[in-house]
C-alpha positions in Angstrom: 0.0 0.0 0.0 1.0 3.6 0.2 4.4 4.4 1.8 5.1 8.0 0.8 2.2 10.3 1.7 2.1 14.1 1.4 -0.7 15.8 3.4 -1.9 19.2 2.2 -4.2 19.8 5.2 -3.7 19.8 9.0 -6.8 17.6 9.6 -5.4 14.8 7.4 -2.0 15.1 9.2 -3.7 14.9 12.6 -5.7 11.9 11.6 -2.6 10.1 10.2 -0.9 10.6 13.5 -3.9 9.5 15.5 -4.0 6.2 13.5 -0.3 5.6 14.1 0.7 5.9 10.4 3.0 8.9 10.7 6.0 6.8 9.4 4.3 7.0 5.9 4.0 10.8 6.0 6.9 12.3 4.1 5.8 16.0 4.1 2.9 18.3 5.1 2.0 22.0 5.3 3.3 24.6 7.7 -0.1 24.6 9.4 0.2 21.0 10.3 1.0 21.7 14.0 -0.6 18.8 15.9 0.7 16.7 17.4 3.9 18.4 18.3 5.9 15.8 16.3 4.2 16.9 13.1 6.1 20.2 13.2 9.3 18.2 12.5 8.0 16.9 9.1 9.3 18.7 5.9 7.0 21.6 4.8 5.7 22.0 1.3 3.7 25.2 1.7 0.4 26.3 3.2 -3.3 25.9 2.4 -3.1 27.3 -1.1 0.6 28.2 -1.8 1.8 24.7 -2.4 5.3 24.3 -3.8 4.6 21.8 -6.6 8.2 21.1 -7.4 8.9 20.4 -3.7 5.9 18.0 -3.6 7.1 16.1 -6.7 10.6 15.9 -5.2 9.3 13.6 -2.5 7.9 11.3 -5.2 4.7 10.7 -3.2 2.5 7.7 -4.0 -0.5 9.4 -2.3 -1.4 13.1 -1.8 -4.3 14.1 0.6 -6.2 17.3 0.4 -9.2 18.5 2.4 -12.4 20.6 1.9 -13.6 22.6 -1.1 -10.9 25.3 -0.3 -8.4 23.0 -2.1 -10.6 22.1 -5.1 -8.3 23.8 -7.6 -5.2 22.2 -6.1 -6.9 18.8 -6.2 -7.8 19.3 -9.9 -4.3 20.5 -10.7 -2.7 17.4 -9.3 -5.3 15.1 -10.9 -4.4 16.6 -14.3 -0.7 15.9 -13.6 -1.6 12.2 -13.1 -0.5 12.2 -9.5 -2.5 10.0 -7.1 -4.6 12.4 -5.0 -7.5 11.9 -2.7 -9.7 14.7 -1.5 -11.5 14.4 1.9 -14.6 16.7 1.8 -16.5 16.4 5.1 -19.2 19.0 5.7 -20.9 17.3 8.7 -19.8 15.4 11.8 -20.7 12.1 10.1 -18.7 13.2 7.2 -15.7 13.7 9.5 -16.1 10.1 10.7 -16.3 8.9 7.1 -13.0 10.8 6.3 -11.3 9.0 9.2 -12.4 5.6 8.0 -11.3 6.5 4.4 -7.9 7.5 5.5 -7.7 4.4 7.7 -8.2 2.2 4.7 -5.7 4.2 2.6 -2.9 3.7 5.2 -3.8 0.1 6.2 -5.1 1.2 9.6 -8.7 0.3 9.2 -9.1 -1.2 12.6 -7.5 1.8 14.3 -9.8 4.1 12.3 -12.9 2.2 13.4 -11.7 2.4 17.0 -11.0 6.1 16.8 -14.5 6.8 15.4 -16.0 4.6 18.0 -14.1 6.5 20.7 -15.1 9.9 19.3 -18.8 8.9 19.1 -18.7 7.7 22.8 -17.1 11.0 23.8 -19.8 13.0 22.0 -22.4 10.9 23.7 -20.9 11.7 27.1 -20.7 15.4 26.2 -24.3 15.5 25.2 -25.4 13.8 28.4 -23.3 16.3 30.4 -24.9 19.2 28.6 -28.4 17.9 29.6 -27.4 18.3 33.2 -27.0 22.1 32.7 -30.5 23.5 32.3 -31.8 27.0 32.4 -35.5 27.1 33.0 -38.0 29.9 32.5 -41.5 30.0 33.9 -44.1 30.7 31.2 -47.7 30.7 32.4 -46.9 28.5 35.4 -45.1 26.1 33.1 -41.4 25.5 33.2 -39.6 25.6 29.9 -35.9 24.8 29.2 -34.2 27.5 27.2 -31.0 27.2 25.3 -28.5 30.1 24.5 -28.3 31.4 21.0 -24.7 31.0 19.9 -22.8 32.7 17.1 -19.4 31.3 16.2 -17.2 33.4 13.9 -14.8 31.6 11.6 -13.5 34.8 9.8 -13.7 38.5 10.4 -13.3 40.2 7.1 -16.1 39.9 6.3 -17.7 38.4 9.4 -18.3 34.7 8.6 -20.5 32.3 10.6 -19.0 28.8 11.1 -20.9 26.2 9.2 -20.1 22.6 8.1 -19.9 20.4 11.2 -19.9 23.2 13.7 -23.8 23.3 14.0 -23.6 19.6 15.0 -21.1 20.4 17.8 -23.3 23.2 19.1 -26.3 20.9 19.1 -24.4 18.3 21.1 -23.3 20.9 23.5 -26.8 22.1 24.2 -26.9 25.4 22.4 -29.1 27.0 19.6 -27.4 27.7 16.3 -30.0 29.1 13.8 -27.9 31.3 11.5 -26.6 28.3 9.4 -27.3 24.6 9.1 -25.1 21.6 9.4 -23.6 20.6 6.0 -23.6 24.2 4.7 -20.3 25.9 4.1 -19.4 28.8 6.3 -20.9 32.1 5.0 -20.8 35.8 5.4 -23.2 37.3 8.0 -24.6 40.8 7.8 -25.0 43.3 10.7 -28.7 43.2 10.2 -28.8 39.4 10.5 -26.7 39.3 13.7 -28.8 42.1 15.2 -32.0 40.2 14.5 -30.5 36.9 15.8 -29.0 38.7 18.9 -26.9 35.9 20.3 -26.4 35.3 24.0 -22.9 33.8 23.4 -20.3 34.8 20.8 -17.3 32.6 20.1 -14.4 33.8 18.0 -12.6 30.9 16.2 -10.7 32.6 13.4 -9.0 30.2 11.0 -5.3 29.9 11.4 -5.0 32.2 14.4 -5.3 29.7 17.2 -6.6 31.6 20.3 -4.7 34.8 19.8 -7.6 37.0 18.6 -8.5 40.1 20.6 -12.2 40.3 21.7 -12.2 43.9 20.5 -12.6 42.6 17.0 -16.1 41.9 18.1 -16.8 44.5 20.8 -15.7 47.5 18.7 -17.5 46.4 15.6 -20.0 48.9 14.3 -23.6 47.9 14.9 -22.8 45.1 17.3 -22.6 46.9 20.6 -26.2 46.2 21.7 -26.0 42.4 21.2 -26.8 40.5 24.4 -23.5 38.6 24.3 -21.5 41.9 24.2 -23.6 43.6 26.9 -23.2 40.6 29.2 -19.6 40.0 28.3 -20.2 36.5 27.0 -17.5 36.5 24.3 -15.0 33.7 24.2 -11.9 33.0 22.1 -11.3 29.4 21.0 -8.3 27.7 19.5 -9.7 27.4 15.9 -8.3 24.0 15.4 -10.8 22.6 17.9 -13.7 23.7 15.8 -12.5 24.3 12.3 -10.3 21.2 11.8 -12.3 18.1 10.9 -10.4 15.6 13.0 -10.2 13.8 16.4 -10.1 17.0 18.5 -13.6 18.1 17.6 -14.7 16.4 20.8 -12.5 18.7 22.8 -14.1 21.6 20.9 -17.5 20.3 21.9 -16.4 20.0 25.5 -15.3 23.6 25.5 -18.7 24.7 24.1 -20.4 22.9 27.0 -18.3 24.8 29.5 -19.2 28.1 27.8 -22.9 27.3 27.9 -22.6 26.3 31.6 -21.0 29.7 32.3 -24.0 31.3 30.6 -26.5 29.3 32.7 -25.0 29.8 36.1 -23.4 33.2 35.7 
């Protein structure tokens, strides 16, 4: 099977390591930063600025890309007759399928099945944990459980709401996420839309910037100052790889969401 793999996406690199197939990985991108050992692998560029000559110099028998962002790269390598496989998850189940597919490609199918089983169990535990955190409101002498409206921003110029599998994670964590549906690519959000939605919680998860984004990017934004999340200081910055990267650590991202929702309920 394949012995010389080039990964053009951090999620694929992370999955390869999680399956114990890192010895087959000959090169990856500069954004492939997890686990720590992945940083030691040779670099062949970023998301889009791939050095084709460098890639070919490793004589890979398999190249892995991810998501629609790399569509043109995938097409370019296919035309050059190089063996390339694109992983295109847009939902949580799609992420599971990607892990299984990579497992088959690297002859780690059992490990892939075990990883998916472990992730599903973790999500089940998280969902049950979230059910223990309830905010109730009395309406006409009847008690109703209310969930916080959440807005997660994937990019800031223009403001872009996180889509794909992120709505699945919010649902598991016990929040409402009505600006975009699971399986839909992240999209631009207008000031009018965010004002009408008026989220109780805002999470900043900017692609490629880890957790180093200042909250002022949100609080100082024109037309956003009257949002409940800003007035009540319910703004949180997440390491984007825990939400935006379709790999094993999405469970950690969901855990973090539960803690944010718990903070909203009890504080």
